C-alpha positions in Angstrom: 142.2 24.4 -55.3 143.5 21.5 -57.3 141.2 18.3 -57.9 142.4 14.9 -59.2 139.8 12.0 -59.9 140.4 8.3 -58.8 137.8 5.7 -60.4 137.2 2.7 -58.0 134.4 1.0 -60.1 132.0 2.3 -62.8 129.4 3.3 -59.9 131.6 4.8 -57.4 134.0 7.9 -57.9 136.3 9.8 -55.5 137.9 13.1 -56.0 141.0 14.2 -54.1 141.0 17.8 -53.6 143.7 19.8 -52.4 143.8 23.5 -51.0 147.4 25.1 -50.9 146.0 27.9 -48.6 144.2 25.1 -46.1 147.7 23.3 -46.6 149.6 26.2 -45.1 147.1 27.0 -42.5 147.0 23.4 -41.3 150.9 23.2 -41.3 151.2 26.3 -39.0 148.6 25.2 -36.8 150.5 22.1 -36.2 153.7 23.6 -35.8 151.9 25.8 -33.1 150.8 22.7 -31.1 153.8 20.9 -31.4 155.9 23.8 -29.8 153.4 24.1 -27.3 153.4 20.5 -26.3 157.4 20.5 -26.6 157.2 23.4 -23.6 154.9 21.2 -21.6 156.8 18.0 -21.4 160.4 19.8 -21.7 162.1 18.4 -18.4 159.6 15.6 -17.7 162.0 13.0 -17.7 163.0 14.4 -14.3 159.9 13.9 -12.7 158.6 11.2 -10.6 156.5 8.5 -12.4 153.4 10.0 -10.3 154.1 13.4 -11.4 154.7 12.5 -15.1 151.4 10.7 -15.0 149.5 13.6 -13.7 151.1 15.7 -16.7 150.1 13.0 -19.1 146.6 13.1 -17.9 146.3 16.8 -18.3 147.5 16.5 -22.0 145.1 13.6 -22.7 142.1 16.1 -21.9 143.7 18.3 -24.7 142.9 16.5 -27.9 144.9 19.0 -30.2 147.9 18.4 -28.1 147.4 14.7 -27.0 147.5 13.4 -30.8 151.1 14.6 -30.9 152.0 12.8 -27.8 153.8 9.5 -27.6 154.8 7.7 -24.6 158.1 5.4 -24.6 157.8 2.1 -23.0 159.8 3.4 -20.0 157.0 5.8 -19.3 158.9 9.1 -20.7 156.9 11.8 -23.1 157.8 12.6 -26.3 156.5 14.2 -29.4 155.4 11.7 -32.0 157.4 12.8 -34.9 155.6 9.9 -37.1 151.9 11.1 -36.5 152.9 14.6 -37.5 154.6 13.4 -40.5 151.5 11.4 -41.5 149.6 14.4 -41.1 151.6 16.8 -43.0 151.2 14.6 -46.2 147.4 15.1 -45.7 147.6 19.2 -45.2 145.0 20.8 -47.0 143.6 17.5 -48.7 140.3 15.9 -48.4 138.5 13.3 -50.4 135.2 13.5 -51.9 132.8 10.7 -52.6 130.3 10.7 -55.8 127.8 8.4 -57.9 126.8 10.8 -60.4 128.7 9.6 -63.7 128.2 12.9 -65.4 129.5 15.3 -63.2 133.0 16.7 -63.8 135.7 16.3 -61.0 135.7 20.3 -60.8 132.1 20.5 -60.6 132.2 17.8 -57.7 134.6 19.9 -55.9 132.8 23.1 -56.4 129.5 21.7 -55.4 131.1 20.5 -52.3 132.4 24.3 -51.7 129.0 25.6 -52.5 127.4 23.2 -50.1 129.7 24.3 -47.4 128.7 28.0 -48.1 125.2 27.1 -47.7 125.7 25.7 -44.5 127.9 28.6 -43.3 124.9 31.1 -44.6 122.3 29.3 -42.4 124.6 29.4 -39.5 125.0 33.2 -40.3 121.2 33.8 -40.6 120.6 32.3 -37.3 123.3 33.7 -35.2 124.8 37.1 -36.9 121.6 38.0 -38.5 119.4 37.0 -35.8 116.7 34.9 -38.0 115.7 33.6 -34.6 113.7 34.2 -32.2 110.8 35.6 -34.5 108.5 37.8 -32.5 105.8 37.7 -35.0 102.6 35.9 -35.3 101.2 36.6 -38.7 102.5 34.6 -41.7 103.2 37.7 -44.0 105.2 39.4 -41.4 107.1 36.0 -40.7 107.5 35.8 -44.5 109.1 39.4 -44.5 111.3 38.8 -41.5 112.8 35.9 -43.4 113.1 37.6 -46.8 115.0 40.7 -45.0 117.2 38.3 -43.4 117.9 36.5 -46.7 118.5 40.1 -48.2 121.2 40.9 -45.7 123.0 37.7 -46.0 122.9 38.2 -49.9 124.6 41.4 -49.4 126.9 40.5 -47.0 128.0 37.5 -49.3 128.3 40.0 -52.5 130.4 42.1 -50.2 132.5 39.4 -49.4 132.9 38.1 -53.0 133.7 41.6 -54.3 136.2 42.6 -51.4 137.7 39.3 -50.8 137.5 39.6 -47.2 135.2 38.2 -44.6 132.4 40.3 -43.2 133.7 40.4 -39.6 136.9 41.9 -40.9 135.0 44.3 -43.2 132.6 45.2 -40.4 135.1 45.8 -38.0 137.1 48.1 -40.0 133.9 50.2 -40.8 132.9 50.3 -37.7 135.9 52.5 -36.9 134.2 55.3 -38.9 132.9 58.0 -36.4 130.5 61.0 -36.6 131.5 63.8 -34.3 129.8 66.8 -33.3 131.5 69.9 -32.4 130.3 73.1 -31.2 132.2 76.5 -31.3 131.6 80.3 -31.3 130.8 80.0 -35.1 128.3 77.5 -35.0 127.9 73.7 -34.7 129.2 71.1 -37.4 129.3 67.2 -37.6 132.7 65.9 -39.0 133.6 62.4 -40.0 137.0 60.8 -39.2 139.6 60.6 -41.3 139.1 57.4 -43.9 142.2 54.9 -43.5 143.8 53.4 -46.2 142.0 50.0 -45.7 138.6 51.8 -45.4 139.1 53.6 -48.6 140.1 50.5 -50.3 137.2 48.9 -49.2 134.8 51.4 -50.5 136.6 51.6 -53.5 136.1 47.9 -54.3 132.5 48.2 -53.6 132.1 51.4 -55.7 130.8 53.4 -53.0 131.7 57.2 -53.1 133.8 57.9 -49.9 131.5 60.2 -47.6 132.1 63.8 -47.0 134.1 64.9 -44.3 131.8 67.8 -43.0 128.4 66.1 -42.8 126.5 69.1 -41.6 127.1 72.7 -40.6 124.6 74.9 -38.5 126.1 78.5 -38.2 125.4 80.2 -35.0 122.4 82.4 -35.1 123.4 86.3 -34.3 
């Protein structure tokens, strides 16, 4: 992330932030939306005014597409190239306002990112980790419930920071590990599925030893 400070007065400071990854993502989304809109309005010049109005109404109900649509004085539907170019100049950029004279521009930007992480943490606590509803009545049990959820969130954040992957991606990959139970003439054994390259990479980054392939072996009694 790149930051640049713009001073307006002694009491007001503005910091322009630019996220290259965010810029790439914004451009890709805009390209996809414009392609979808182009397909929708293709051939609309041959439609009657009523049918073209119907199409215009349907697009209006889709804000993502509607912001790139313009209507000519003759009522024809066109891509708003000026709007797209204006948005392209703002890809990955946002403006922060701060009144603290001591914080550096970098600290202001990092503080804002940390605020977003805190808000994401609360969403995860309430949704992914099921902080609510709380089925306990005693205060110490409610406190224990919240602390356990907080510890779970802490482990998730440590895992994400260490692996540089999102928790849904990590969980989806590790959920593919299965333990099968097999029974034959010699006995019963439990075997883990073969680790994928991605799973091994995650375990290595987390410094977790790879699990044994054969977990349990019980010979058939004679």
